[in-house]
C-alpha positions as CSV (number, residue, x, y, z in Angstrom):
1,M,0.0,0.0,0.0
2,A,1.3,3.4,-0.9
3,T,2.4,6.1,1.6
4,R,1.9,9.7,0.7
5,I,4.4,12.6,1.1
6,Q,4.4,16.2,-0.1
7,A,7.4,16.7,-2.4
8,G,7.5,20.2,-3.9
9,E,4.2,20.8,-5.6
10,L,3.3,17.1,-5.7
11,D,1.4,14.8,-3.3
12,V,3.6,11.7,-4.1
13,A,2.5,8.1,-3.7
14,Y,5.5,6.0,-2.8
15,E,6.5,2.8,-1.1
16,Q,9.7,2.1,0.9
17,R,10.8,-1.4,1.8
18,G,13.9,-3.0,3.2
19,E,17.1,-1.8,4.9
20,G,20.5,-0.8,3.7
21,P,21.7,1.7,1.1
22,A,18.8,3.7,-0.4
23,L,17.8,2.7,-3.9
24,L,15.3,4.8,-6.0
25,L,13.5,3.0,-8.8
26,M,12.1,5.0,-11.8
27,H,9.3,3.5,-13.9
28,G,8.6,3.7,-17.6
29,A,6.3,5.8,-19.7
30,E,2.9,4.0,-19.3
31,A,3.7,2.5,-15.9
32,S,3.6,3.2,-12.2
33,R,5.5,2.0,-9.1
34,L,3.5,-1.2,-9.4
35,M,5.7,-2.4,-12.3
36,F,8.4,-3.1,-9.8
37,A,6.2,-5.4,-7.6
38,G,8.2,-8.5,-8.5
39,L,11.6,-6.8,-8.3
40,V,11.3,-5.0,-4.9
41,P,11.2,-8.0,-2.6
42,R,14.5,-9.3,-4.2
43,L,16.2,-5.9,-3.9
44,A,14.8,-5.2,-0.4
45,E,17.1,-8.0,1.0
46,H,20.0,-5.6,0.5
47,F,18.6,-2.1,0.0
48,S,16.1,0.4,1.3
49,V,14.0,0.4,-1.9
50,V,11.9,3.4,-2.8
51,T,9.3,3.2,-5.6
52,Y,7.0,6.1,-6.5
53,D,4.5,7.2,-9.1
54,Q,5.8,10.0,-11.3
55,R,3.7,13.1,-12.1
56,D,0.5,12.1,-14.1
57,C,1.1,8.5,-13.2
58,G,-0.5,6.1,-10.7
59,D,-1.7,7.6,-7.4
60,T,0.5,10.8,-7.4
61,V,-1.5,14.0,-7.5
62,G,-0.2,17.4,-8.7
63,P,-1.0,20.4,-10.8
64,E,-2.6,19.5,-14.1
65,R,-0.3,21.2,-16.5
66,P,2.3,20.2,-19.2
67,T,5.7,19.2,-17.9
68,T,9.1,18.2,-19.2
69,L,11.8,15.8,-18.2
70,L,13.5,18.6,-16.3
71,D,10.3,19.0,-14.2
72,L,10.2,15.2,-13.5
73,A,13.9,15.4,-12.4
74,E,13.0,18.2,-10.0
75,D,10.1,16.1,-8.7
76,A,12.5,13.2,-8.0
77,L,15.0,15.5,-6.3
78,A,12.2,16.9,-4.1
79,L,11.2,13.4,-3.2
80,I,14.7,12.4,-2.2
81,R,14.9,15.5,0.0
82,A,11.5,15.0,1.5
83,L,12.4,11.5,2.5
84,G,15.5,12.8,4.3
85,L,17.9,10.9,2.0
86,S,21.4,12.4,1.4
87,R,22.5,10.0,-1.3
88,V,20.8,7.2,-3.3
89,H,21.4,4.6,-5.9
90,V,19.1,5.1,-8.9
91,F,17.7,2.6,-11.4
92,G,15.6,3.9,-14.3
93,T,14.0,1.7,-16.9
94,S,12.9,2.8,-20.4
95,F,11.6,6.3,-20.2
96,G,12.6,6.2,-16.5
97,G,16.1,5.7,-17.7
98,R,16.0,9.0,-19.5
99,L,14.6,10.6,-16.4
100,A,17.4,9.0,-14.4
101,Q,20.0,10.5,-16.8
102,V,18.5,14.0,-16.3
103,L,18.5,13.6,-12.5
104,A,22.1,12.5,-12.5
105,L,23.1,15.5,-14.6
106,R,21.0,17.9,-12.5
107,A,22.0,16.6,-9.1
108,P,25.1,14.3,-9.3
109,Q,25.8,15.0,-5.6
110,V,22.9,12.9,-4.5
111,I,23.6,9.8,-6.6
112,D,26.0,7.1,-5.6
113,R,25.6,4.8,-8.6
114,L,23.3,4.8,-11.6
115,A,21.7,1.9,-13.5
116,L,19.9,2.4,-16.8
117,G,17.8,-0.3,-18.3
118,G,16.3,-0.5,-21.9
119,T,16.9,3.2,-22.5
120,W,18.9,5.5,-24.9
121,P,20.9,8.7,-24.9
122,L,19.0,11.9,-23.9
123,D,20.0,13.8,-27.0
124,E,19.2,11.1,-29.6
125,S,16.0,9.9,-31.1
126,L,14.8,6.3,-30.6
127,A,13.7,6.3,-34.2
128,D,17.4,6.4,-35.2
129,F,17.8,3.0,-33.7
130,N,14.4,1.4,-34.2
131,P,12.6,1.9,-37.5
132,N,9.5,0.2,-36.0
133,I,9.0,2.8,-33.3
134,N,6.3,4.6,-35.3
135,R,4.3,1.4,-35.5
136,I,4.5,0.9,-31.7
137,R,3.4,4.5,-31.2
138,A,0.4,3.9,-33.5
139,L,-0.5,0.9,-31.4
140,R,-0.5,3.0,-28.3
141,L,-2.9,5.4,-29.8
142,G,-5.2,2.5,-30.5
143,L,-5.3,1.3,-26.9
144,P,-7.0,-0.5,-25.3
145,A,-8.2,-2.3,-28.4
146,T,-4.6,-3.0,-29.5
147,A,-3.4,-4.2,-26.1
148,S,-2.5,-7.7,-27.0
149,E,-0.6,-6.6,-30.2
150,M,1.2,-4.0,-28.2
151,A,2.3,-6.6,-25.6
152,K,3.9,-8.7,-28.4
153,W,6.3,-5.9,-29.1
154,F,7.3,-5.7,-25.4
155,F,7.6,-9.4,-24.5
156,P,9.0,-12.4,-26.4
157,D,6.6,-15.1,-27.4
158,T,8.1,-17.5,-24.9
159,V,7.4,-15.1,-22.1
160,L,3.8,-14.5,-23.2
161,E,3.2,-18.3,-23.5
162,S,4.1,-18.7,-19.8
163,R,2.6,-15.3,-18.7
164,P,-0.5,-14.8,-20.8
165,D,-1.6,-12.2,-18.3
166,L,0.9,-9.8,-19.8
167,L,-1.2,-9.7,-23.0
168,L,-3.5,-7.5,-20.9
169,L,-0.8,-5.2,-19.5
170,F,-2.0,-2.2,-21.6
171,A,-5.7,-3.1,-21.5
172,H,-6.6,-0.3,-19.1
173,T,-4.6,2.4,-20.9
174,Q,-6.8,5.3,-22.1
175,P,-4.6,7.4,-24.4
176,D,-7.4,10.0,-25.0
177,S,-7.7,11.0,-21.3
178,L,-6.3,14.4,-20.4
179,R,-3.8,12.8,-18.0
180,A,-2.5,10.4,-20.6
181,K,-2.2,13.1,-23.2
182,R,-0.1,15.2,-20.8
183,R,2.0,12.2,-20.0
184,A,2.6,11.5,-23.7
185,Q,3.7,15.1,-24.2
186,T,6.1,14.8,-21.3
187,V,7.5,11.6,-22.7
188,A,8.0,13.2,-26.1
189,S,9.5,16.4,-24.8
190,P,12.9,17.1,-26.2
191,A,15.9,16.7,-24.0
192,P,18.8,18.6,-25.7
193,I,21.2,17.5,-22.9
194,S,24.1,15.3,-23.7
195,P,24.8,12.5,-21.2
196,V,28.6,12.7,-21.9
197,E,28.9,14.9,-18.8
198,L,27.9,12.0,-16.6
199,K,30.8,10.9,-14.5
200,I,28.9,8.6,-12.1
201,A,29.6,4.9,-12.3
202,T,26.8,3.5,-14.5
203,L,25.5,0.1,-15.4
204,L,23.7,-0.2,-18.7
205,I,21.2,-3.1,-19.0
206,A,19.6,-4.4,-22.2
207,G,17.2,-7.2,-22.9
208,E,18.6,-9.5,-25.6
209,L,15.2,-9.6,-27.4
210,D,14.1,-6.0,-26.7
211,R,12.1,-4.9,-29.8
212,V,11.2,-1.5,-28.3
213,V,14.6,-0.1,-27.2
214,V,16.9,-2.4,-29.1
215,P,20.2,-3.2,-27.3
216,Q,22.2,-1.1,-29.8
217,A,20.3,2.0,-28.6
218,T,21.3,1.3,-25.0
219,W,24.9,0.4,-25.9
220,R,25.2,3.8,-27.6
221,L,25.4,5.2,-24.1
222,S,28.5,3.1,-23.4
223,R,30.4,5.0,-26.0
224,M,29.5,8.3,-24.2
225,L,30.1,7.1,-20.6
226,P,33.6,6.0,-19.9
227,N,32.7,5.0,-16.4
228,S,30.1,2.5,-17.5
229,Q,29.7,-1.3,-18.0
230,R,27.1,-3.4,-19.8
231,A,24.9,-6.3,-18.9
232,L,22.9,-8.2,-21.5
233,L,19.9,-10.2,-20.2
234,P,19.5,-13.3,-22.3
235,G,16.0,-14.1,-23.6
236,V,14.5,-10.9,-22.2
237,G,12.5,-8.3,-24.1
238,H,11.5,-4.8,-22.9
239,V,10.6,-4.2,-19.2
240,A,12.9,-6.8,-17.6
241,A,11.4,-6.0,-14.2
242,L,8.1,-7.7,-15.3
243,Q,9.6,-10.7,-17.1
244,A,12.9,-11.4,-15.4
245,P,12.9,-9.8,-11.9
246,E,15.4,-12.4,-10.5
247,L,17.9,-11.8,-13.2
248,L,17.6,-8.1,-13.1
249,A,17.8,-8.0,-9.3
250,A,21.0,-10.1,-9.4
251,E,22.6,-7.6,-11.8
252,L,21.5,-4.6,-9.8
253,T,22.6,-6.1,-6.5
254,R,26.0,-7.0,-7.9
255,F,26.6,-3.6,-9.3
256,F,25.3,-1.5,-6.4
257,L,27.0,-3.5,-3.7
258,A,30.4,-3.4,-5.3
259,L,31.2,0.1,-3.9
260,Q,34.4,-1.0,-2.3
261,L,35.8,-2.7,-5.4
262,P,37.6,-1.2,-8.3
263,F,35.1,-0.3,-11.1
264,V,35.8,-2.6,-14.0
265,R,34.1,-2.4,-17.4
266,R,32.3,-5.7,-18.2
267,D,31.3,-5.3,-21.8
268,L,29.3,-8.0,-23.5
269,P,28.9,-8.6,-27.2
């Protein structure tokens, strides 16, 4: 069950579980903190894990006006401060990975280590890496009628065979609602900020079978971030937290707990 806290101009819905170093999780575009339900128990064995609903998502309430990635980064920083945290690890997935990049550039002093999953450089277009992205965007506009077809882009067939419930993941999305339209504008807002200034130790995670943010898009960041390493999740599509929480938790735990060890690049093909 969510707890509420005032953070800046937002009434934020969040959950905190576990003990240890603070770890903030940032969800994707059409999601909420609930996307991490399978991941949090595994991470909470080692970390004090914070999940929250971003502006115009889930149960968080705030002013109903257009916002940008910079606004969302300010929201996250306000939440960190409201919770009394001095430093946190951060994991952002998909759009949340872009938000995590902005937060790390905006406030590097509050971040220990950064993990980015299934995401791409702030100042580059996903269309440059995935020629099918316009088809995926068209399916979003057709929701909820296109929910099952949309899911097939996000999850490999083998995953959907064992988890048919994921075919309904987008069944409650209402793209014509005012809230969803504002969110879509925020997600599409330009971010003319280069991540090359990021000096924080960073783990880049890609799903081997990701058809939304193809691995090459995420690996593009490794060329920009000298203090980074890569982890490829075999047999995984987009949104690893939903389909492979054990594997994702293992990679995050290994990376975030290695604070006393020399940082070594671990590039995979």
